[in-house]
C-alpha positions in Angstrom: 6.3 111.0 3.0 3.6 108.3 2.9 5.1 104.8 3.4 3.9 102.9 0.3 4.2 99.5 1.9 0.6 99.7 2.9 -0.7 102.0 0.2 -1.4 99.6 -2.7 -2.5 96.1 -3.5 0.4 94.4 -5.2 -0.3 93.1 -8.7 -0.1 89.4 -9.3 3.0 88.0 -11.2 2.7 88.0 -14.9 2.4 84.7 -16.8 5.7 83.6 -18.4 6.1 81.0 -21.2 6.4 77.6 -19.6 5.4 78.8 -16.2 2.3 77.7 -14.3 0.7 81.1 -13.6 -1.7 79.8 -11.1 1.1 78.3 -9.0 3.1 81.5 -9.3 0.2 83.6 -8.1 -0.4 81.2 -5.2 3.3 81.4 -4.2 3.3 85.2 -4.4 0.1 85.6 -2.3 1.5 83.1 0.2 4.6 85.3 0.5 2.3 88.3 1.1 0.5 86.4 3.9 3.8 85.6 5.6 4.9 89.2 5.4 1.6 90.4 6.8 2.1 88.0 9.7 5.6 89.4 10.2 7.2 86.1 9.4 9.8 87.9 7.3 12.3 85.0 6.8 9.6 82.9 5.2 8.3 85.8 3.2 11.8 86.6 1.8 12.4 83.0 0.9 9.0 82.9 -1.0 9.5 86.2 -2.9 12.9 85.0 -3.9 11.3 81.8 -5.2 8.9 84.0 -7.3 11.9 85.9 -8.7 13.7 82.7 -9.5 10.8 81.7 -11.6 10.0 85.2 -13.0 13.1 87.4 -12.8 11.2 90.4 -14.0 8.5 90.3 -11.4 8.5 93.9 -10.1 5.8 93.4 -7.4 8.1 90.8 -5.6 11.0 93.2 -5.9 8.9 95.9 -4.3 7.7 93.7 -1.5 11.2 92.4 -0.8 12.5 95.9 -0.7 10.0 97.0 1.8 11.0 94.1 4.1 14.6 95.2 3.8 13.6 98.8 4.7 11.9 97.5 7.8 15.1 95.8 8.7 17.1 99.1 8.0 18.9 97.3 5.2 18.6 100.2 2.8 21.6 99.2 0.7 19.9 95.9 -0.1 16.5 97.6 -0.8 17.9 100.1 -3.2 18.9 97.8 -6.2 15.5 96.0 -5.9 13.6 99.2 -6.2 15.8 100.6 -8.9 15.1 97.5 -11.0 11.4 97.6 -10.2 11.0 101.2 -11.5 13.0 100.2 -14.7 10.5 97.4 -15.3 7.5 99.4 -14.4 8.3 103.1 -14.6 4.7 104.3 -14.1 4.2 102.8 -10.7 4.0 105.8 -8.2 4.5 103.6 -5.2 7.8 102.1 -6.5 9.2 105.6 -7.0 7.9 106.8 -3.7 9.6 103.9 -1.9 12.8 104.5 -3.8 12.7 108.2 -2.7 12.5 107.0 0.9 15.5 104.8 0.5 17.6 107.6 -1.1 16.6 109.9 1.8 17.5 107.3 4.4 20.8 106.6 2.8 21.4 110.4 2.3 21.8 109.8 -1.5 20.4 113.3 -2.2 21.7 113.6 -5.8 19.5 110.8 -7.0 16.3 112.3 -5.5 15.9 115.0 -8.1 15.0 112.5 -10.8 12.8 110.5 -8.5 10.6 113.5 -7.8 10.5 114.4 -11.5 9.1 111.0 -12.1 6.6 111.2 -9.3 5.4 114.6 -10.6 5.1 113.1 -14.1 3.0 110.3 -12.8 0.9 112.4 -10.4 1.2 116.1 -11.3 -1.7 117.1 -8.9 0.1 115.9 -5.8 1.7 119.1 -4.4 3.8 117.2 -1.8 6.0 116.0 -4.6 6.8 119.6 -5.7 7.7 120.5 -2.1 9.9 117.4 -1.9 11.6 118.4 -5.1 12.2 121.9 -3.9 13.6 120.6 -0.6 16.0 118.4 -2.6 17.3 121.4 -4.5 17.7 123.3 -1.2 19.7 120.4 0.2 21.9 120.4 -2.9 22.2 124.2 -2.5 20.6 124.7 -5.9 18.6 127.7 -4.5 17.5 129.2 -7.7 16.1 125.9 -8.9 14.3 125.5 -5.6 12.7 128.9 -6.0 11.5 128.0 -9.5 9.7 125.0 -8.1 8.0 127.1 -5.5 6.9 129.4 -8.3 5.4 126.3 -10.0 3.5 125.5 -6.7 2.2 129.1 -6.5 0.8 128.8 -10.0 -1.1 125.6 -9.0 -2.3 126.6 -5.5 -1.9 130.3 -5.3 0.1 132.1 -2.5 0.1 130.5 0.9 1.8 130.9 4.3 3.8 127.7 3.9 5.0 128.8 0.5 6.2 132.2 1.7 8.0 130.6 4.7 9.7 128.1 2.5 10.8 130.8 0.0 11.9 132.9 3.0 14.3 130.2 4.1 15.9 130.0 0.7 16.3 133.8 0.4 18.0 133.9 3.8 20.4 131.2 2.8 21.2 133.3 -0.3 21.7 136.3 2.0 18.7 138.1 0.4 17.2 139.6 3.5 15.0 142.1 1.7 13.5 139.4 -0.5 12.9 137.2 2.5 11.1 140.1 4.2 9.1 141.0 1.1 6.9 137.9 1.2 6.0 138.5 4.9 5.3 142.1 4.2 2.8 141.0 1.6 1.2 138.7 4.2 1.0 141.5 6.7 -0.6 143.8 4.1 -3.2 141.1 3.3 -3.7 140.2 7.0 -2.8 143.3 9.1 -4.2 141.8 12.4 -2.2 138.5 12.2 0.6 139.2 14.6 2.4 135.9 13.7 3.6 137.5 10.5 5.0 140.5 12.4 6.8 138.0 14.7 8.3 136.1 11.7 9.4 139.3 10.1 11.0 140.6 13.3 12.9 137.3 13.5 14.3 137.8 10.0 15.5 141.3 10.9 16.9 140.3 14.3 18.8 137.4 12.9 20.4 139.6 10.3 21.3 142.4 12.7 18.6 144.8 11.6 17.5 145.4 15.2 15.9 148.8 14.6 13.6 147.4 11.9 12.8 144.4 14.2 11.9 146.7 17.0 9.6 148.9 14.9 7.7 145.8 13.6 7.3 144.4 17.2 6.2 147.8 18.5 3.5 147.8 15.8 2.5 144.2 16.7 2.2 145.2 20.4 -0.3 147.9 19.5 -2.4 145.3 17.7 -2.3 142.6 20.4 -0.8 143.9 23.7 -1.7 140.6 25.5 0.3 138.4 23.2 3.2 137.0 25.3 5.3 136.1 22.3 5.5 139.8 21.3 6.7 140.7 24.8 9.3 138.0 24.7 10.5 139.2 21.3 10.6 142.8 22.6 12.6 141.6 25.6 15.2 140.1 23.1 15.2 143.3 21.1 15.8 145.5 24.2 18.5 143.2 25.3 20.3 143.7 22.0 20.0 147.4 22.6 21.7 146.9 26.0 18.5 148.2 27.7 18.4 145.5 30.4 15.7 147.2 32.5 13.3 147.5 29.6 14.1 143.9 28.5 13.3 142.5 32.0 10.1 144.6 32.1 8.9 142.9 28.9 9.7 139.5 30.3 7.6 140.3 33.4 4.7 141.3 31.1 5.1 138.1 29.1 5.2 135.9 32.2 2.1 137.5 33.7 0.0 136.3 30.8 -1.4 132.8 31.3 -1.3 132.1 27.5 2.5 131.7 27.7 3.4 128.0 28.2 4.8 127.3 31.6 7.4 125.0 30.1 8.7 128.0 28.0 8.7 130.2 31.1 10.7 127.5 33.0 13.3 127.3 30.2 13.7 131.1 30.3 14.3 131.1 34.0 16.7 128.2 33.8 18.6 130.3 31.3 19.7 132.5 34.2 21.4 129.6 36.0 24.8 129.8 34.2 25.0 133.4 35.4 24.7 132.4 39.1 25.9 133.3 41.7 25.5 136.8 40.2 23.2 138.6 42.6 21.2 140.3 39.9 20.7 137.1 37.9 19.5 135.3 41.0 17.1 138.2 41.8 15.7 138.2 38.3 15.1 134.5 38.2 13.4 134.7 41.6 11.1 137.5 40.5 10.1 135.7 37.2 9.5 132.4 39.0 7.2 134.3 41.5 5.2 135.7 38.6 4.8 132.2 37.1 2.9 131.2 40.2 0.5 134.1 39.7 -0.1 133.1 36.1 -0.3 129.4 36.9 -1.6 129.1 40.4 -2.5 125.4 40.1 0.6 124.0 38.5 2.9 122.0 40.7 5.9 122.8 38.4 5.4 126.6 39.1 5.8 126.1 42.9 8.7 123.7 42.4 10.6 126.2 40.3 9.9 129.0 42.7 11.1 126.8 45.5 14.3 126.2 43.7 14.9 129.9 43.1 14.1 130.7 46.7 16.7 128.1 47.7 19.2 129.7 45.4 18.5 133.0 47.2 18.9 131.3 50.6 15.2 131.9 51.5 14.9 128.4 53.0 11.6 128.8 54.9 9.8 130.1 51.9 11.4 127.5 49.7 10.0 124.8 52.0 6.5 126.3 51.8 6.5 126.2 48.0 7.9 122.7 47.8 5.1 121.6 50.1 2.5 123.3 47.9 4.0 121.6 44.8 3.7 118.2 46.5 0.1 118.9 47.4 -0.7 119.7 43.8 1.2 116.7 42.4 2.8 114.1 44.6 4.2 112.2 41.7 7.3 114.4 41.2 10.0 112.7 43.2 12.6 115.5 42.8 10.4 118.0 44.6 9.9 115.5 47.5 13.6 115.0 47.7 14.3 118.8 47.8 11.7 119.2 50.6 13.3 116.4 52.7 16.8 117.8 52.1 15.7 121.2 53.4 14.1 119.6 56.5 17.3 117.7 57.2 19.5 120.7 56.9 17.1 122.6 59.2 17.3 119.8 61.8 13.6 119.0 61.4 14.1 115.3 62.1 10.5 114.4 62.7 9.5 116.1 59.4 12.3 114.2 57.6 10.8 110.9 58.8 7.2 111.9 58.1 7.7 113.3 54.6 10.5 110.9 53.7 8.5 107.8 54.6 5.5 109.3 52.6 7.8 109.8 49.6 9.1 106.2 49.9 5.5 104.9 49.8 5.4 106.3 46.3 9.1 105.8 45.4 10.4 102.9 47.5 13.5 102.4 45.4 15.0 105.9 45.7 18.4 105.5 47.3 18.8 109.1 48.6 15.4 109.1 50.3 16.1 105.9 52.1 19.4 107.4 53.2 17.8 110.6 54.5 15.2 108.7 56.5 17.8 106.3 57.9 19.9 109.3 58.9 16.9 110.8 60.8 16.2 107.6 62.7 19.9 107.3 63.5 19.9 110.8 65.0 16.9 109.7 67.1 19.0 106.7 68.2 16.5 104.3 66.7 19.3 102.2 65.5 17.3 99.2 64.2 15.0 101.4 62.1 18.0 103.4 60.8 19.8 100.2 59.7 16.8 99.0 57.7 16.9 102.1 55.5 20.6 102.1 55.1 20.5 98.5 54.0 17.7 99.4 51.5 20.2 101.9 49.9 22.8 99.2 49.5 20.1 97.0 47.9 18.8 99.5 45.3 21.9 101.7 44.5 24.9 100.5 42.7 26.3 103.5 40.7 26.1 106.7 42.8 29.5 106.6 44.6 28.8 109.7 46.6 25.6 108.2 48.1 27.2 104.8 48.6 30.1 106.4 50.5 27.8 108.4 52.7 25.5 105.4 53.3 28.3 103.0 54.4 29.7 105.8 56.6 26.3 106.0 58.3 26.2 102.2 58.6 29.6 102.5 60.2 28.2 104.9 62.8 25.3 102.5 63.4 27.5 99.5 63.9 29.8 101.5 66.2 26.8 102.6 68.3 25.6 99.0 68.6 29.1 97.8 69.5 29.5 95.7 66.3 33.2 96.8 65.9 34.2 94.6 63.0 31.1 95.5 61.0 31.7 99.1 61.8 35.3 99.0 60.5 34.2 97.1 57.4 31.5 99.7 56.6 33.9 102.6 57.0 36.5 100.8 54.7 33.7 100.4 52.2 32.7 104.0 52.5 36.3 105.1 51.8 36.5 102.7 48.8 33.7 104.6 47.1 35.1 108.0 48.0 38.7 108.3 49.4 37.9 112.0 50.2 34.9 111.5 52.4 36.2 113.7 55.2 33.6 112.7 57.7 34.2 109.0 57.3 38.0 109.6 57.5 37.6 111.6 60.7 35.1 109.4 62.5 36.8 106.1 61.6 40.2 107.6 62.7 38.7 108.8 66.0 37.1 105.4 66.8 40.4 103.6 66.0 42.3 106.0 68.3 39.8 105.5 71.1 40.5 101.8 70.9 44.2 102.3 70.4 44.2 100.3 67.2 45.8 100.8 63.8 47.1 104.2 64.9 49.3 104.7 61.8 46.2 104.2 59.6 44.2 106.4 61.9 46.8 109.2 61.7 46.9 109.0 57.9 43.1 109.3 57.7 42.9 112.1 60.2 45.6 114.1 58.5 43.9 113.7 55.1 40.6 114.9 56.6 42.3 118.1 57.8 43.8 118.6 54.3 40.3 118.3 52.8 38.8 120.9 55.3 41.0 123.4 57.0 40.2 124.9 60.5 37.7 122.2 61.4 38.0 122.0 65.2 36.6 118.4 65.4 39.0 117.2 62.7 41.9 118.9 64.4 41.0 117.4 67.8 40.9 113.9 66.2 44.3 114.3 64.7 45.7 115.7 67.9 44.3 112.8 69.9 45.8 110.2 67.6 49.2 112.0 67.9 48.8 111.8 71.6 48.1 108.1 71.4 51.3 107.8 69.3 53.1 109.6 72.1 54.0 112.5 69.8 53.0 115.0 72.5 54.7 118.0 71.0 52.9 117.8 67.7 49.7 116.8 69.5 49.9 120.1 71.4 50.1 122.1 68.2 47.0 120.5 66.7 45.0 120.6 69.9 45.7 124.4 70.2 44.4 124.7 66.6 41.2 122.9 67.6 40.7 125.1 70.7 41.3 128.2 68.5 38.9 127.2 65.8 36.1 125.8 68.0 32.9 127.8 68.0 32.1 126.8 71.6 34.0 125.8 74.7 34.5 122.0 74.2 34.8 120.0 77.4 36.3 117.1 75.5 39.0 119.1 73.7 39.9 121.0 76.9 40.3 117.7 78.7 42.5 116.3 75.9 44.6 119.5 76.0 45.2 118.9 79.7 46.2 115.3 79.0 48.8 116.5 76.4 50.2 119.1 78.8 50.6 116.5 81.5 52.8 114.4 79.2 54.8 117.5 78.2 55.7 117.9 81.9 53.4 120.7 82.9 51.2 119.0 85.5 50.0 122.3 87.0 48.6 123.6 83.7 47.2 120.1 83.0 45.1 120.2 86.2 43.9 123.7 85.3 42.6 122.5 81.9 41.0 119.4 83.5 39.2 121.7 85.9 38.1 123.9 83.0 36.8 120.8 81.2 34.6 120.1 84.3 33.3 123.6 84.2 32.4 123.2 80.6 30.3 120.2 81.4 32.5 117.1 81.5 31.6 114.7 84.2 33.3 111.3 84.7 35.0 109.5 87.6 38.3 109.4 85.5 38.3 113.2 85.2 37.7 113.6 88.9 40.6 111.3 89.6 42.9 113.3 87.2 42.1 116.5 89.2 42.3 114.9 92.6 45.5 112.9 91.9 47.0 115.5 89.6 48.0 112.9 87.0 46.8 111.4 83.8 44.7 108.3 84.1 43.5 106.2 81.2 
C-alpha cells in the first residue's frame, strides 16, 4: 500500500472565530518544516499547539499520526486518524493511512469498513478491491472475498492475478475442482504457456491427485522439453509414485539446463544432506553437483559445492582440485579457502597450507581458524617464532569459539614447551583445558610433559586417564598413562597400560619398548628388561642412557 505521508500536500488549518488564521497557518507550516527536517520532537510540539488552538484540525492529526507511525507507535496514531476521518470522511489519504495502522496492529476486523470507504472515494483504484478481498480472506469470509473478485473481473476482465487469487480461496474452501477450473481456462486460452500447467499440477499434487498432476506435467513437457521447472515437478511426481530412478533422471535433466538457477540447484543438493551417510544419497548428491559444473562452468559456487560433495564421498584429491578452481573464479568466498587449507593440512601438505593460508589471510586477516592452521604449519616446520605470531593472532581476534580457543592454546603450549618456557607452556595448557575439558590431545601432551619433569603427577595421572577414557586404544595415550604410573612407582598397573600401548601401536615404537623395559626392571625382571632395551635400540632409539642401561643391566634416570 502507498504510504500517504508523502502523497499529498496538507491543507492549511481552517480559520476559527477569534483565531488569527495567518498565525495558525504559519505555525502549521513551521511544524511541517520541522517534520521534513526529521526534527520530530519540535514538529510534535508544534502540531499539538495547532490542535490546542483548533481542536478539529484534521491535517495536524494526520501529520501527527504519521510521525507516530514512523516511531512504531501505532496505538497512538490510531485515535488521531480515526478522529481525522470523522472530521473529513472524504480524504483518501486519511483512510489509507488508517488502513496501514490497522494492518500493522493486526486489527483486521476494522479494515473492511476502511476499504469500503476507500472504494467509495476512489472506485477506479483496483488495489482497494484487492485489499478488501484480502481482508475477507484473513477473516475467513471466503464467499465475500470471491464476490469482490467478481467485482474486479467486471471492471478489468479476467486476468492471471485474479485467477490465482480465486484459486487460493477455493483451495482454502477445499474446492479443488473450482481452483483447477480457472487455470484450465487459462490453459485453453494460452495453450503454450507452461506456467499455467505448472500451477495446475501444483494444485493436483498438493491435494493428492498425483495422477492428474502427472498427466498435466507430461503434456507441458511435450510443449517445452527444455523447461527445467517441468523436470523438477516431474521429479517430485515420480518420487510420489515411489519411482526413484525416474525421479532422479528428471532431476538430472533439470540440472543440465543452464536456465535453472544455480541457487535452486544448490538447495536441492543440500536437501540430500540429512540422508547422509546413506551411500545412495551421497552418490546422488555427488552426481547432481557434477552436472551443475557442466551447466555453470564459470560459477565459483558450482565448484565449491562439488568439492563439498567429493569430500563427503572421501574423494579428497578431486575435492582439492575443485576448491582450487572455485578460489580461482572467486577468491572472496572465505569458506572455500578454509576448506582447501583444511584438506591440505589433513594431507600433510605443510608448504601448501602456509602458501594458501597466508594468501587467504591477506584477504581475511581476522579469521581465527586460518591463523590457527598457518600457525600449526609453521610449528610443524619448527619455525617457532612465526608459529607463535599466528597463534597470538587467534587469541586477539577470537573470543567465542571454545573449540578453536582450546586447540589454539594447546598449540601455544606446545610452542612454549619447545622453546623451554615451561611456566608459559603450563599456563597455555591450563587455558586450553578451561575452554574444553575434553581436549584429549591437550590432556595427553600436558600430562606427558609433567611426567617427564616429575611434577604434579597426581594431576598428570588424572588428565592421562581422562584422555584414555575419551579415546580408547590410542597407543600414545596409553603410553603416557603407563609412564605416569611408572613415575608414581605403581609398576604393576604401569605394566598393564604399557602392554596395551604395545598391542595397539601401529608401528614398533622405540620409546614405548624402552619404557616397557624400565617397568619390567622395577618389577624384578632385569633379564627381560635388558631384552626390551636392546629391542628399543633395534627400533631406532639412540642415547647414552639407553646404552648404559644395556651395559650395566639396570635402570638409569
